N, C-alpha and C positions, 0 to 999 in steps of 0.2 A: 138864835134868838138873843135879843138884848136883855140883860138883867141890869136894872137901875136900882141902886141902893141909896136912899136918902139918909144922910148922916145927921145926928143930933146937933152937930156943930154948925149945920147949915149948908154944907156942900153935898155933892153927889158923887158916887163912883159908878161908872158905866162899864159893863163888860159886854163886848159886841162880837165875840167869836161864836161861830155856829156851834150849837150844843151846850152853851153856857146855861147852867141851871142853879137855882138856889135851894137851900135846905134849911128850914126853920126847925130848931130843936126845942124840946119841951122846957129847957132851962132858960130860954130866951136868946140863946146865941144864934148866929146866922152864919152859914157857910155858902160860898159861891164856888162851884166846881166849874173849871174851865173845860170846854169841849176839846177833847184830844190831848189835854195836858194832865200831868199828875199833881200839879200844884192846886191847892184849895185856899181861897182867901177866907179868913175867919174874922168875925165881928163879935165883940162882947155885947151883952144886952144893952149897956148904956151907950154904945157907940152908934147904933143905927135906930132910925125912927120908922122907916117904911121901905118896902121892897116891891118892885114890879118886874114882871117877866115870867119865865117858865119855872115852875116849881118841879123839883125832881119827883117822879112818880115811883113809888115803891110797889113791887108786886110780891104777893105772898106765894111761896112755892110749896108744893106738897110733894114730899119725897116718898109717900106711901109705902 
């Protein structure tokens, strides 16, 4: 899935690899994890304005 990050400076960054997802953090930062890659792109709160695409889904695990 494509992840499209709109930057505050007016441009956009597009990530078009299968499995790309974004992660919004409570402190306002944004990470884009590339599908199949270990590298993550990081954006500070003042760098990005909007994001579209697949958001990473976290599952709660119970180890009972």
